[in-house]
C-alpha positions as CSV (number, residue, x, y, z in Angstrom):
1,I,27.8,-3.4,43.0
2,N,24.6,-2.9,41.4
3,D,22.2,-5.0,43.7
4,M,24.3,-2.8,46.6
5,L,23.1,0.2,45.1
6,D,19.5,-1.3,44.9
7,I,19.3,-2.7,48.4
8,S,20.5,0.8,49.7
9,R,18.2,3.0,47.6
10,I,15.2,0.4,48.8
11,E,16.1,0.8,52.7
12,S,16.8,4.5,52.4
13,G,13.2,5.4,50.9
14,R,15.2,6.5,47.7
15,I,13.9,4.5,45.0
16,V,12.4,5.7,42.0
17,L,9.2,3.8,40.5
18,K,7.5,4.9,37.6
19,V,4.6,3.0,37.9
20,Q,2.0,2.9,34.9
21,P,-0.2,0.8,33.3
22,L,1.7,-2.5,32.3
23,D,1.4,-5.2,29.0
24,V,2.8,-8.4,31.4
25,G,2.5,-10.0,28.1
26,E,5.3,-7.3,26.9
27,R,7.4,-7.7,29.5
28,I,7.5,-11.6,29.7
29,A,8.8,-11.3,25.7
30,G,11.1,-8.8,26.8
31,A,13.3,-11.4,29.4
32,V,12.4,-14.4,27.0
33,N,14.5,-12.7,24.3
34,T,17.1,-11.6,26.6
35,F,17.8,-15.2,27.2
36,R,17.2,-16.6,23.7
37,A,21.1,-17.3,22.9
38,V,21.6,-19.2,26.3
39,T,18.7,-21.3,25.8
40,D,19.0,-21.9,22.5
41,Q,22.9,-23.1,23.2
42,Q,21.6,-25.6,26.5
43,G,19.1,-27.0,24.3
44,R,16.5,-25.4,26.6
45,T,12.8,-23.8,25.8
46,I,11.6,-21.2,27.8
47,H,7.4,-21.9,27.8
48,V,5.1,-19.2,27.7
49,D,1.3,-18.7,28.6
50,V,-0.3,-15.1,29.1
51,P,-4.0,-15.5,27.8
52,D,-5.1,-12.4,25.4
53,D,-7.5,-10.9,27.4
54,L,-4.9,-10.5,30.8
55,P,-6.1,-7.1,32.6
56,K,-3.0,-4.2,32.5
57,A,-1.1,-4.6,35.7
58,A,0.6,-1.3,37.6
59,G,4.0,-1.4,37.3
60,D,7.5,0.1,36.8
61,P,8.2,-1.5,33.3
62,D,11.9,-1.4,34.0
63,R,11.8,-2.9,37.4
64,I,9.4,-5.2,36.4
65,G,11.5,-6.4,33.8
66,Q,14.7,-6.7,36.5
67,V,12.4,-9.1,38.8
68,L,11.9,-10.9,35.2
69,I,15.4,-11.7,34.3
70,N,15.7,-12.0,38.0
71,F,13.4,-14.9,38.4
72,V,14.3,-16.2,34.6
73,S,17.8,-16.6,35.3
74,N,17.5,-18.3,38.5
75,A,15.0,-20.9,37.2
76,I,17.3,-21.8,34.1
77,K,20.6,-22.1,36.3
78,Y,18.9,-24.1,38.8
79,S,17.3,-26.6,36.2
80,P,18.9,-29.7,35.0
81,E,20.3,-29.8,31.8
82,G,17.8,-30.2,28.7
83,G,15.5,-28.7,31.5
84,D,12.7,-26.3,30.4
85,V,11.5,-23.0,32.2
86,H,7.3,-22.4,32.3
87,I,6.0,-18.7,32.4
88,R,2.3,-18.2,33.1
89,A,0.2,-15.0,33.8
90,S,-3.1,-15.4,35.2
91,V,-5.8,-13.3,36.9
92,D,-5.9,-14.1,40.7
93,D,-7.5,-12.5,43.5
94,G,-8.0,-9.4,41.8
95,C,-4.5,-8.9,40.9
96,V,-2.1,-10.2,37.9
97,K,-0.2,-13.2,38.9
98,I,3.4,-14.2,36.8
99,A,4.6,-17.7,38.1
100,I,8.0,-18.9,36.5
101,S,8.4,-22.4,36.9
102,D,12.3,-24.8,36.5
103,E,12.6,-28.3,36.9
104,G,15.5,-28.1,39.5
105,I,16.2,-29.7,42.7
106,G,13.8,-28.4,44.6
107,I,13.7,-25.9,47.5
108,S,13.1,-27.3,51.7
109,P,10.7,-26.0,53.8
110,E,13.0,-24.4,55.9
111,N,15.2,-22.7,53.2
112,Q,12.0,-21.6,51.6
113,A,11.3,-19.4,54.2
114,R,14.0,-18.0,54.7
115,L,14.4,-17.4,50.8
116,F,13.9,-13.9,50.0
117,T,16.0,-12.1,53.3
118,K,19.1,-10.6,52.7
119,F,22.3,-12.1,51.4
120,Y,20.6,-15.2,52.1
121,R,21.4,-18.2,49.7
122,V,20.7,-21.7,50.1
123,D,23.4,-23.6,51.4
124,S,24.2,-26.5,48.4
125,S,26.8,-27.8,46.2
126,L,25.1,-26.5,43.1
127,T,24.5,-22.6,44.3
128,R,28.1,-23.0,45.7
129,E,29.4,-23.4,42.6
130,I,27.0,-21.2,40.7
131,G,27.4,-18.2,43.0
132,G,26.0,-14.8,43.6
133,T,25.6,-12.1,46.4
134,G,22.5,-13.4,48.0
135,L,20.7,-9.9,47.3
136,G,18.5,-10.4,43.8
137,L,15.4,-12.2,45.8
138,S,15.3,-9.9,48.5
139,I,15.4,-7.2,46.1
140,C,12.7,-8.3,43.8
141,K,10.6,-8.9,47.0
142,S,11.2,-5.3,48.0
143,I,10.1,-4.1,44.3
144,I,7.1,-6.0,44.0
145,E,6.0,-5.3,47.6
146,L,6.6,-1.0,46.9
147,L,4.2,-1.2,44.3
148,G,1.7,-3.2,46.2
149,G,2.1,-6.8,45.1
150,Q,3.5,-10.2,47.0
151,V,6.2,-12.8,46.3
152,G,5.9,-15.9,47.2
153,V,7.4,-19.7,46.3
154,D,6.2,-22.8,46.1
155,S,8.7,-26.2,45.8
156,E,9.4,-29.2,46.8
157,E,12.6,-30.9,46.8
158,G,13.0,-33.4,43.8
159,E,10.2,-31.4,42.1
160,G,10.9,-28.1,41.2
161,S,10.5,-24.2,42.1
162,T,8.0,-22.0,41.0
163,F,8.9,-18.3,41.7
164,W,5.6,-15.9,41.9
165,F,4.8,-11.9,41.9
166,T,1.6,-10.7,41.9
167,L,0.9,-6.7,40.8
168,P,-2.6,-4.9,41.2
169,F,-4.3,-3.8,38.0
170,A,-3.8,-1.0,36.4
171,S,-6.1,1.7,37.3
172,D,-7.1,5.3,35.5
173,R,-5.0,6.8,38.0
174,H,-1.9,5.2,36.4
175,V,-2.9,5.8,32.9
176,R,0.1,8.7,31.4
177,T,-0.7,8.9,28.1
178,P,-3.7,8.3,25.9
179,S,-3.3,5.3,23.5
180,L,-5.7,3.7,21.0
181,E,-6.3,0.1,21.6
182,G,-8.4,-2.3,19.6
183,P,-9.1,-2.2,16.1
184,L,-9.7,1.8,16.0
185,G,-7.4,3.1,14.1
186,S,-6.4,0.3,12.3
187,P,-6.3,-0.2,8.6
188,G,-6.3,-4.1,9.1
189,G,-5.0,-6.9,6.3
190,R,-3.3,-9.6,6.6
191,V,0.2,-9.8,8.1
192,L,2.9,-12.8,8.0
193,V,4.5,-13.1,11.3
194,V,7.6,-14.9,11.0
195,D,9.6,-16.3,14.1
196,D,11.2,-20.0,14.8
197,C,10.2,-18.8,18.5
198,E,6.3,-20.0,18.9
199,D,5.8,-17.8,22.1
200,V,7.6,-14.5,20.6
201,A,5.0,-14.6,17.3
202,N,2.6,-16.0,19.4
203,L,2.7,-12.6,21.5
204,I,3.3,-10.4,17.9
205,A,-0.3,-12.2,16.9
206,T,-1.5,-11.2,19.8
207,Y,-1.1,-7.7,19.5
208,L,-2.0,-8.0,15.8
209,S,-5.0,-9.9,16.1
210,H,-6.5,-7.1,19.1
211,R,-5.4,-3.7,16.3
212,G,-8.2,-5.7,14.0
213,Y,-5.2,-7.5,11.6
214,E,-5.7,-11.6,9.9
215,V,-2.4,-13.3,11.0
216,V,-0.3,-16.1,9.5
217,K,2.5,-17.6,11.7
218,A,5.7,-19.5,9.9
219,Y,8.2,-21.1,11.9
220,N,10.8,-21.2,9.3
221,A,12.2,-20.0,5.9
222,N,10.9,-22.3,3.6
223,E,7.5,-22.3,5.2
224,A,7.9,-18.6,5.3
225,W,8.4,-17.9,1.8
226,E,5.6,-20.5,0.6
227,Y,3.2,-18.6,3.3
228,A,4.1,-15.1,1.4
229,V,3.5,-16.7,-2.2
230,E,0.2,-18.1,-1.0
231,F,-1.6,-15.6,0.9
232,E,-0.2,-12.3,0.0
233,P,0.0,-10.8,3.1
234,R,0.5,-7.1,3.3
235,V,3.2,-6.9,5.7
236,I,5.7,-9.5,7.0
237,T,7.5,-9.3,10.2
238,L,10.5,-11.4,10.3
239,D,13.3,-12.2,13.1
240,V,16.2,-13.0,10.9
241,M,17.6,-15.1,13.1
242,V,15.4,-17.6,12.4
243,E,17.0,-21.1,12.0
244,E,20.6,-19.6,12.9
245,G,20.3,-16.4,10.4
246,A,18.5,-17.9,7.6
247,G,16.5,-14.8,8.2
248,F,18.6,-12.7,6.2
249,R,18.5,-15.0,3.2
250,L,14.6,-15.4,3.3
251,L,14.6,-11.6,3.1
252,E,16.7,-11.3,-0.1
253,E,14.5,-13.9,-1.6
254,L,11.6,-12.2,-1.1
255,K,13.1,-9.2,-2.6
256,A,14.1,-11.1,-5.5
257,D,11.0,-12.5,-6.5
258,P,8.2,-10.9,-8.6
259,R,5.2,-12.2,-6.7
260,T,6.8,-11.1,-3.5
261,K,9.1,-7.7,-4.2
262,D,7.0,-5.3,-3.0
263,I,5.7,-6.7,0.2
264,P,6.7,-4.4,3.3
265,V,9.3,-6.2,5.8
266,V,9.4,-5.4,9.2
267,V,13.2,-7.3,10.6
268,L,12.8,-8.1,14.6
269,S,16.2,-9.3,15.6
270,I,18.1,-8.9,18.9
271,I,21.5,-9.2,17.1
272,C,21.5,-5.2,15.9
273,D,22.3,-5.4,12.0
274,E,19.8,-2.1,10.6
275,A,21.9,-1.8,8.1
276,K,22.5,-5.5,7.0
277,S,18.3,-5.4,6.6
278,A,18.5,-2.2,5.1
279,R,20.8,-3.6,2.1
280,S,19.1,-7.4,2.4
281,G,15.5,-5.0,1.3
282,A,14.1,-4.7,4.8
283,T,11.3,-1.7,4.8
284,D,11.7,-1.3,8.7
285,Y,13.9,-2.5,11.8
286,L,12.8,-2.7,15.1
287,E,15.2,-4.4,18.3
288,K,14.2,-7.0,20.4
289,P,12.8,-7.3,22.8
290,I,9.7,-5.7,20.9
291,D,8.2,-2.3,21.9
292,K,4.4,-3.1,21.0
293,T,3.6,0.6,20.6
294,R,6.2,0.9,18.0
295,L,5.6,-2.1,16.3
296,M,2.0,-1.6,15.7
297,D,2.7,2.2,15.0
298,M,5.0,0.5,12.1
299,I,2.4,-1.9,11.0
300,D,-0.7,0.4,10.6
301,T,2.0,3.1,8.7
302,L,2.8,0.5,6.3
303,V,-0.3,-0.8,5.5
304,G,-2.4,2.1,5.9
305,S,0.1,4.2,3.8
306,I,-0.7,1.5,0.9
307,S,-4.0,3.2,0.1
308,S,-3.8,6.1,2.5
309,P,-1.7,9.7,2.2
310,L,1.3,9.7,4.4
311,V,2.1,12.4,6.9
312,L,5.5,12.5,8.4
313,V,5.0,14.5,11.9
314,T,8.5,15.8,13.0
315,D,8.4,17.9,16.8
316,D,10.9,17.6,19.7
317,D,7.7,17.7,21.8
318,R,5.9,14.4,22.0
319,N,2.3,15.2,23.2
320,I,1.8,17.8,19.6
321,V,3.1,14.1,17.9
322,D,1.1,12.1,19.6
323,L,-1.7,14.4,19.5
324,L,-1.5,15.2,15.1
325,T,-1.0,11.4,15.1
326,R,-3.9,10.0,17.0
327,T,-5.8,12.8,14.4
328,L,-4.3,12.4,11.2
329,K,-5.2,8.3,11.6
330,Q,-8.7,9.0,12.8
331,R,-8.7,11.1,9.5
332,G,-7.7,7.9,7.1
333,Y,-4.1,9.2,6.9
334,A,-1.2,7.1,7.6
335,V,1.8,8.9,9.6
336,M,5.5,8.9,10.4
337,G,6.7,9.9,13.7
338,A,10.3,11.8,14.6
339,Y,11.5,13.6,17.3
340,N,14.2,15.6,15.9
341,G,15.5,15.9,12.4
342,K,18.3,12.9,12.1
343,E,15.1,11.2,12.7
344,A,13.1,12.6,10.2
345,M,15.9,12.2,7.5
346,A,15.9,8.7,8.3
347,A,12.1,8.4,8.0
348,V,12.0,10.4,4.5
349,A,14.7,7.9,3.8
350,R,13.2,4.7,4.1
351,R,9.2,5.2,3.0
352,R,8.9,9.0,1.1
353,P,5.5,10.7,3.0
354,D,3.0,12.5,1.1
355,A,3.7,15.4,2.9
356,I,5.8,16.5,6.2
357,L,4.7,19.0,9.5
358,L,8.0,20.6,10.6
359,D,8.8,21.7,13.5
360,L,12.3,24.1,13.1
361,R,14.2,24.2,16.6
362,M,14.7,21.0,17.4
363,P,17.8,19.2,18.3
364,V,20.8,16.7,16.5
365,M,19.0,18.8,13.6
366,D,16.8,21.9,13.6
367,G,13.7,22.5,10.8
368,Y,15.5,24.8,9.0
369,E,18.2,22.0,8.3
370,V,15.8,19.9,7.7
371,L,13.7,21.4,5.4
372,Q,17.4,23.0,3.3
373,A,18.5,19.1,3.0
374,L,14.5,18.0,1.4
375,K,14.7,20.4,-1.3
376,N,18.2,19.8,-1.9
377,D,17.8,16.3,-3.3
378,P,15.7,15.8,-6.8
379,D,13.9,12.7,-4.8
380,T,12.6,14.9,-2.1
381,A,12.1,18.2,-3.5
382,D,8.6,18.4,-4.4
383,I,7.1,16.9,-1.1
384,P,4.7,19.5,0.6
385,V,6.5,20.8,3.6
386,V,4.2,22.7,6.6
387,I,6.1,24.5,9.1
388,M,5.0,24.5,12.4
389,S,6.6,27.1,15.2
390,A,6.0,29.4,17.7
391,F,9.1,31.6,17.5
392,Q,9.5,34.3,14.9
393,P,12.4,32.7,12.3
394,D,15.6,33.2,12.3
395,R,16.9,36.5,10.5
396,E,19.9,34.9,9.2
397,R,18.1,31.9,8.1
398,E,14.5,33.7,6.6
399,N,15.1,32.6,3.4
400,V,15.0,28.7,3.5
401,L,11.4,29.1,4.9
402,E,10.4,30.3,1.1
403,L,10.9,26.5,0.3
404,A,7.9,25.6,2.5
405,S,4.8,24.7,1.3
406,E,2.7,26.7,4.4
407,L,4.0,28.4,7.4
408,V,1.6,27.9,10.5
409,G,2.0,29.6,14.2
410,K,1.4,26.9,17.7
411,P,-0.7,27.2,19.3
412,F,-3.3,25.9,16.7
413,D,-6.8,24.0,16.7
414,V,-5.8,20.4,15.8
415,E,-8.9,20.2,13.6
416,D,-8.4,23.0,11.8
417,F,-4.7,22.8,11.5
418,I,-5.8,19.2,10.0
419,S,-8.0,20.3,7.4
420,H,-5.2,22.7,6.4
421,I,-2.7,20.0,5.6
422,E,-5.7,18.7,3.4
423,S,-5.8,21.3,1.5
424,V,-2.1,21.7,1.3
425,I,-2.0,17.7,-0.5
426,V,-5.2,18.4,-2.4
427,R,-3.5,21.4,-4.0
428,E,-0.3,19.9,-4.3
429,E,-1.5,16.5,-5.9
430,S,-3.6,19.5,-8.1
431,V,-0.4,20.8,-9.3
432,E,1.4,17.4,-10.3
433,G,-0.8,16.1,-12.1
434,T,-1.4,18.9,-14.7
435,P,-0.3,19.1,-17.9
436,P,1.9,21.3,-19.3
437,E,0.7,23.9,-21.2
438,S,1.2,22.7,-25.1
439,G,2.5,25.9,-27.1
440,T,0.6,27.6,-29.8
441,A,1.7,27.2,-33.6
C-alpha cells in the first residue's frame, strides 16, 4: 500500500522532498543497522567503504534512506546463503555515487533494460518465491531523478549485480542550519569505540577523528575492558549488543572497577533499552541508526564537562538553543540542550549542570514547573537558573520566579547575555566557596 501511495504522489507531482546537505556515510550506516539482526542470523556481512573525505550530497535524508533500504534489502534477498553485500561510496563525475553489490544470480541484459519500469519484475523461480509489488525500483528511480541524480545497474548472469545511484554535491543553497565541523569547538581527547561491527566502528571513528578526537577501537568485550584500563579514555561509546548482549555485562564491570568506574559511557544500540542501560551505569544513551550530530554533541559535552562548566540550555525555539550552544562552546563551556521541560529534567538527572538557562513557555512541562521541581529537590536546589522570557510572568505563579538567579527578557544580545551568565556562575561559585562566619566568643 505504501508503494502504491508513493508512486501515486510521484506521478501526480505531490511528493515533497526536503533537500539538504546529506552525510552519505551516516545514511549508509543507518541502512546497515536496519538489517543487522537479519545478516547476523543468516551469517552474512555487509561491507562498507566510504572515504573519509567524501563530500556531502544534496538529498532528502528520509527518501535516500528509503532508497538504500530497498537496494540493500534486494541485495540480501537475492544473494545465496552466506553471500556478502558490499556498499561503496565515491566521487564520480562531479557527483556522489553509491553502489550496492550482491553475490546473487545476476540479471540478463534484456531484463536490465526494463528493471526500473513500474510493476516489472524479473521472471525467475527465485523472484516468484520472494514476491513483491514490482514498484520498489521504480519508486527509487523516480526519487533519485527528482533529486537530480541517476540510477543504474551493472550485472552479468551468474556474477551478481551492482545497483547504483548518484546525487549532486551539496551547495550553499541547500544549507538550512549552521553546524560546527572539524576540531573547532571540540574539547579533544581519547575516545574508546566498542562495536563488533567493524564498519559501524570505523564510521563512528571517522566522525570522532574529524572532530579532533583520538580514537581506539575494540570489537569484543574483553578487548574493550583491556583498552579501557590501558588507554584511560575520556569517554567510551558502547554497543551493548556486542557479542550477543555481552555489552551490559561489560558496562557493569567497567562501573565496578575503580580504575574505570568514572569513565562516562554512551550506550549505542539498535535495541531500545534506555532504562536497563541507565541501571547498568550508562551516562547517556543513543538509539541506532546513529544520529551524527547528537552523538558528537554528547561526546563534546561529556569530554568538555570534565574540565569545563556545564550549561543546560532549555527552550522550545531550536534556533535559540542552537545559537546559545554554539556561542557557549566557543567560550569554552560544555553544553546540553533540551526543547521542553521534561527533556530538561531528564538531562539534569543524567548529569548535573553548573547553570541552567530556562525558557518559561514550553510544551510538555513549562519553565515554572521545571524551576519549582529543581528548587524542591535538595540535589538540584543550588543550581543557578537564569530565566529567559519574552512575556510578562503569569500573575498566579509570579512568586515561583523568586527562586531563579536572574530573569532576562527576550530578545537579548547574545554576547551580553553570555557575559551575564558567566557573572552568575562566578557569583554562585563565590557564594558556595565562602566559609561560614564564625561566632565571637
